[in-house]
LUMKOL-639175 format. One record per residue (C-alpha): residue in one letter; x, y, z. Coordinates in steps of 0.001 Angstrom, whole numbers, plus 524288, in hexadecimal, padded with zeros to 5 digits. Example, Ala and Ser with C-alpha at 12.3 -4.5 7.8 and 13.67 -1.06 7.14 Angstrom:
residues 2
A8300C7EE6C81E78 S835667FBDC81BE4 
//
This chain:
residues 438
M25FF1A21F4ADE0A P26572A2FEAADD51 A25A17A362FAD602 Y24B5DA354AAD4C4 Y243C7A3ABAAC93B D235D3A3FBFAC794 Q23191A3CEFAD56F P225C4A430EADC55 A227A8A502BAE310 I2276CA495DAF05C F231A2A3ED7AEF33 N23D8AA39A7AF648 T23DB4A44B3B001E V24860A3F14B08AF S25261A39CAAFF0F A25EF7A3EB2B050E E26D22A3FE4B0140 D27881A3BA0B09CD A278C8A4469B15CC N28700A485CB1384 R2855EA4CA0B0571 F27F89A5A22B073B Q28714A66E0B0820 K28361A7526B096D L27CD0A7B2AAFD75 P286E4A83FCAF6C7 F284EFA8EE2AECEE Y28AF4A8717AE1D3 L27E50A7F20AE11F V27839A896CAD854 K28428A8A4FACFA6 N28289A7BD1ACD15 E274C7A7E2EAC813 V27932A88BAABEAA K283C4A7FE2AB96B Q27B83A73ACAB837 F26F70A7833AB0EA P27614A7C3DAA428 R27D3DA6F44AA3F0 W2712DA6695AA404 N26652A6EBDA9E01 V266F5A6BEFA8F77 F25980A70A3A8B45 D2578FA7B4BA957C Q26335A8290A8FB0 L25B83A83B8A831D F24DA5A85E4A87FF G24DF9A8A46A964A T2486CA9810A9610 I23CB1A98A4A9F2D D23E6FA9D88AAD12 W234B0A977AAB680 E231B5A9A65AC4A2 Q227AAA9538ACE0E N219D5A9ACDACD60 E21AD9A9DA2ABEDF G210D2A9353ABB36 N2113DA8558AB68F V20EA0A8798AA807 M217A3A8DFAA9E20 R21169A941DA923D G21969A98D5A86D2 V213BEAA1CCA7C6D T21BEFAA24DA700C P21996AAC5BA654C Q21892AA5BBA5803 R21C78AAD14A4BCC S214C4AAB7BA3F62 P219DDAA0F0A3616 V22125AA2F9A295F G215D4A9F4BA208A R21BD2A9F66A12F6 A22803A9B16A0BE2 M22846AA5B6A015A F22468AB418A01D0 F21E11ABBFC9F6F3 P21A8BAC9EC9FAB3 Q2122BAD22B9F19A P21860ADC149E86F I21937AE9949EE6B T20FE1AEEF69E443 T204C9AE64C9E93B I1FDDBAE4BF9F641 P206F3ADD009FF3A N20319AD0CBA06A3 K205AFACFD3A151C D2092DAC5CFA1F80 V201ECAC5B5A2C74 Y208ADABEF5A37E2 Q20320ABA6DA44C5 V20B8EAB728A5074 T205F0AAC51A58EB E20A3AAA58EA6552 S20BA6A97ADA6A10 I209F4A9343A781F E21116A8839A7EF2 Q20E0EA8451A8CDB A2152FA7B7BA965E I21459A7808AA4B9 V21F6FA79CFAAE55 Y224F2A6D7FAB49A M22B29A6BCDAC1F0 H234CEA61DBAC739 R23C2FA60A6AD403 F24A21A5C34AD65B E24FF6A585EAE379 S25C4FA52B6AE937 F25CFDA48A9AF3F7 Q25DB6A4E9DB019B F26AB8A52F2B0738 N26D86A51A7B15B8 F272F4A5EC2B1A49 I27C22A5E54B25E7 P281D3A6BE6B2853 S28E9CA671DB2DED F29102A5F77B2153 N28CDCA6A0BB17BE S29A16A69EEB110D F299A6A5B51B0EA4 W298D5A566EB009D K29AD7A63D8AFAA0 G2987DA5F0EAECCD Y28C87A56E9AEF8E I2821BA615EAF0D9 Q28785A6817AE4D3 F286C1A5B3BADD6B A278D0A58AFAE235 D27496A6639ADDD3 K27B26A646AAD0B6 D273EEA578EACEF0 I2663BA5CEFAD190 V268B2A6909AC940 E26D5BA6067ABE29 K26135A57E8ABF1B I2583BA63CFABED4 A25EE1A68A4AB284 I25E30A5B48AAC0D A24FD0A59CBAAFC4 N24CA9A6705AA9B7 N25452A6335A9DA5 Q24CB5A5672A9C94 F23FDEA5DBEA9E93 I242B7A66EAA933F E246CEA5BABA8A6D T23A85A540DA8E20 M23223A5FCDA8A85 L239A5A61CAA7DDA W23728A539AA7A5B S228BAA5451A7DFD N22669A608EA75DC A22E7DA5D6BA69B2 P2254EA5C52A5DDB N23031A570EA5530 V23A7FA4C90A5761 Y2463BA49C9A4ED7 V24960A3B4CA4D0E A2579AA38D1A4987 G2590EA337CA3BCA S24A97A3559A38C2 G24757A43BBA3A5B L23D43A4C47A40E6 V230D5A4686A46C5 T2263BA50E7A47E5 G2194FA514AA4F29 C21ED5A4B12A5B87 P21696A4AD2A680E I21814A56F5A7091 N20EEDA547AA7C0D Q21506A54ECA8989 M21B4DA480BA8D9A N21A82A41BEA9AFE S2243DA3A09AA316 A21E96A2D22A9E4E N22176A31A2A9068 S21709A28CAA8AD5 T20944A2D0AA8E57 V206DAA3AE7A8959 P20001A3B32A7C10 G206D7A43D4A723A S213DEA43A8A796A K220DDA3D67A760D T21E4AA3056A7C84 T22819A2553A7D04 A2206DA1E58A725F W2217AA2A55A699B L23012A2B89A6C2F I23272A1D2DA68FC A22A75A1E0DA5C6D T231BCA2A5FA5846 T23EE3A2437A5B48 V23CD3A1766A53F7 G233E0A1D0BA4981 S2256CA1B52A46A6 N21ADAA1F1EA3CD1 Q2245CA2099A317F Q22CC4A297EA39EC P23A9EA23E2A3B06 G240E4A238EA4867 V24E9DA2687A4D1A Q258A1A2238A4309 N265CBA2697A487A N26D53A2E01A52DB L26D7FA3CD9A5386 R274C4A413BA4757 L278C0A4E69A41FB R26EF7A4CAEA3701 D26401A4B03A4102 V2688FA5702A4876 E2688EA5F08A3C00 R25B36A59F0A37D5 A2558AA5CF8A4541 T25B93A6A90A44BE I25559A6CCEA3776 N2484CA6817A3CE0 L249C8A717DA4842 Q24DB8A7D2AA3FFF E2460BA7B4DA3373 D23A07A736DA3730 M237F0A78D3A44EF A23DA1A8695A42F4 A2445FA859DA5029 P24D4FA9102A53C5 P25B2AA8E1AA5873 F25FB6A9145A662B E265A0A9E6FA6967 G26C7EA9A5EA75D0 A26B2AA9178A81A3 R26469A94F1A8E68 N2682DA91DFA9C6B M27652A9037A9892 P2824BA93E5AA0BE K28741A9C13A9537 D282EDAA019A87B3 N28353A960EA7CC9 E284B8A9E1DA7079 G286B7A9206A6817 L2786CA8E50A69AE K27371A9A69A62AD G26CCDA9754A55DF K26DBEA889AA5823 Y26474A7D50A5A40 V267E4A73CFA6523 L26957A6515A6458 I268D3A5EE5A71E3 T26E20A5122A7202 S27719A47D7A7945 T285E1A4780A7865 E28461A39B4A730B A27D09A3EC0A6727 W28697A4A13A6591 F29281A412FA651A N28C4EA3989A5A06 F28C00A455DA50FE K29A50A43E8A4D32 Y29745A3635A4819 D28B3BA3AB9A40B3 P289FAA357EA32A9 D288F9A4375A2D6D V293FCA499BA3522 N29E4CA47CEA2A84 Q295D6A4F3FA20E7 L29400A5AC9A2A11 K2A157A60F3A287F S29D9AA6DE8A2EAF I2961EA68AEA3A5B N29975A6FB8A46F5 L29A48A66D7A52C8 D2A2DCA6FDCA5ADB L29F59A734BA68BF L2988BA8062A698D F29714A83ABA77E9 E29548A7DCAA8538 D287E0A7765A857E F2858EA7519A7703 H28E1DA6BA9A6FB5 G28E95A6D84A6130 L288E5A7418A5548 L2826FA6B57A4B10 H27FFFA7045A3D50 G281C3A7E44A41BF V27425A7F6FA47D4 T272F1A7534A529F T27AB5A746DA5F30 V27B03A68B4A6853 K278B1A67EDA76F5 F27B41A5B62A7E60 H27037A54E9A85EC R2751DA4D7AA91C2 Y268AEA4577A9392 P261E1A43B7A866C M25584A3B88A85AA R258D0A2D8CA81A9 Y24F6EA2230A803F N24C96A150FA7A11 V24102A1082A71E5 V2404EA03CEA79AA D23FEAA01A0A884F V24CFFA02B7A8F41 T24E589F7AFA9919 D2582F9F38BAA35F P25F039E640AA2C6 G2536E9E055AAA0C G249C19E4CBA9FB9 N243AC9EF84AA7FB V23FAB9FB90AA037 L247D2A0736AA45E Y243A1A10BFA99D5 A237A9A0E87A916B A238CDA1014A82B7 G238E9A1E54A7EA4 T23BEFA231BA8C74 P247E7A2BE3A8E40 I25251A251EA9657 A257E1A2B58AA2AF P265DAA3005AA008 E26BC4A2CB6AAD51 I26A3AA2294AB80A Y26EFAA2014AC5D2 D27720A13C6AC733 D274C6A0D15AD442 T280D4A048DAD2B2 D28A7EA0FA6AD444 G281BEA1ADBAD8BA K28444A237DACCE3 W27C34A2A1BAC25C K27F5DA25A7AB49B P27A9AA27C1AA6B4 N26F6AA1E46AA493 P274C3A1322A9C22 Y26748A1179A960F W267EBA1FDDA91EB T275D0A1F97A8CB3 S27492A12A2A8552 L27154A134EA76E2 A26A7EA062DA7858 T260CDA0A1EA82F5 A25F84A1894A7F35 P2615FA18B8A706C Y259D8A2559A6DB5 E25C35A335BA71D6 I2558DA408BA701C A25CF4A4CDFA6C3A W25777A5A93A6A40 M25804A6479A5F49 L253AAA716DA6518 G250AAA7F0FA6067 A24E47A8B0BA68AA D24145A8E13A6F3C T23CBCA7FF9A6FF2 A23862A8282A7DD5 K23A88A8A73A8A08 T23D27A83E0A96EB I23D50A8805AA522 K24B20A8ABAAA986 V25085A81D3AB404 G25C38A85E0ABBF9 P2624CA922FAC18E P26346A9EDAAB9DA P27154A9FFAAB4FD K271D5AAEE9AB5CD E2711DAAFB6AC4AA F27B71AA549AC65E S28560AAAA4ABCCD S28963AB4F1AC6C8 T293ABAB177AD0E7 S28F00ABC7CAD9CC M281A7AB6ADADC5E S27E49AB78DAEAD2 A278C4AAC68AF2E1 E26CCEAB4CBAF5DE K269ECAB629AE75F F26C33AA7A6AE54D Y26273AA367AEFAA S25801AAC89AEA20 L25896AA645ADCA7 R24F41A9B94AD895 W24EABA942BACBDE N247ADA88ECAC586 G24E00A7C0BAC977 E2559FA822CAD4A4 V25BBEA77F5ADDA2 K2594EA7B27AEBF6 L25DA8A7530AF8AD T252D4A7263B0275 D25177A6CD2B1021 Q242CCA6A63B0EA6 V243F8A5BA0B0E93 L23F1BA5042B16AC I2482CA47DFB1ED2 Q24508A39A7B2192 Y24B96A333DB2D2F A24F2AA24FEB2F0A N242ABA2251B36C4 G23A6AA274EB2B66 A236F1A346DB31AA Y23757A40FFB299C D23CC9A4E44B2D54 L23AD9A5B89B26D6 N24982A5E31B2636 Q247DBA690DB3042 Y25674A68E6B3321 G259FAA6A63B24EF T262F7A5E9CB2458 Q25DF4A5A29B1706 L25E92A6215B0A68 K25C59A5F65AFC01 F25C66A660AAEED5 I24F47A68FDAE889 S24B76A6F63ADBCB Q23E9DA71FFAD4DB C23F32A747DAC65A A234D8A79D2ABD18 M2362AA7547AAF10 G22ED0A7A30AA34D Y22F46A78CFA948E L227FDA8273A8C07 V22735A7F08A7D98 G22C4CA8946A743F E22C01A822DA673A R22B8EA735BA676D R230D4A717EA59CD Y23DBFA7829A5D4B S242AFA6BBFA63F5 I244DAA5EB3A5D38 P248B6A527EA64DD I25169A493FA5D2C I24FF7A3AA3A5FAB F25BF9A32E6A5BBE K262ABA25EDA5D9A R26E4EA2667A66C3 Q27B96A22C7A617E R289C4A2389A65A9 P29608A23B5A5D39 A29AAFA162AA5964 V2A5EDA1094A6151 N2AD61A0DF9A54C6 T2AB5DA0F5FA461E I2AFD5A01C9A4228 
//
């Protein structure tokens, strides 16, 4: 098994790589981190604004000024010859509070033999790339989990907006916290209950437009004015809402029942990370690992439950037969994972703790090694020799000769609510274009 998830802090201390696979740590390790984070962080590009360092506390508190509401639809001032009326406005504030989370990421141990430090030149680079990628994906999944937990409204494809949804914090069991989006709640919302119809169709342009109207008109969500943590500016995002969905759902748009009636629709590519403008106000960003699930238990051929009903399915697996990672067939199949969740987002939904290196310092080619080693950032991947060695007779050694090394990283993650109603998850039925039209 090449990976272990959600293990205790003290776990598997002596899992080691092949002794001949390690090579000297080169400077290009950091350049890999800068390149990788923008590629995998879908949500952090939109919300990652909070810098966090150690000793800053474990609770984030956000205080947001609230303007007075527009309290009338028509306005009748008094004639100038009479005593005028007046409006009196009071500015208030709202407070949101959230705790900071922490997670650790490690590689297996590498056996360091100085005389072989040029062996397998690409391996250590590949191992670093892998752990950096997993940190970015984990942060992305954390933000999406928090978005889902805090969303007070859910759009159901073909049915419309469901309001008053649970917003209490979920747990890993996803079933035991009162007032949260439990698996039972998700199943009932998907299939329909209490005179509320469930999912009727795949993600269609009409649903996207309805959800955009809900976001703009009913929730008064502002559009984005740019993307954060990006390798370069994305001017095309200014003044737009963002739909985050899978490429599978995107490819279906050209076969949409309404597409022939939308003569002026713009589906052209806009810029690097965002993939199309819909109805002039919504741009699309692809989600590599969207949440997919079933409303019944997913079982293996032997009848064993792999994924309980309403539980998101893991997107990838490790295949013992050929020793390779692969897309999880239970996640890709429309039969075992028939439902998917997309996102319609406006600006200022939340602020999140930034994960990854600051791009400014690493955009300069003249950066000295001394400056590099003095920098520290959240989620930094380090190389350490503070590991235990276990010998064949079962004895342990403190690695006093430094022959074993491994990558380690500790990452703080945080999600501070801005305005919950500015994000709307869209539940829809998965579909792919028909093989033929006969």
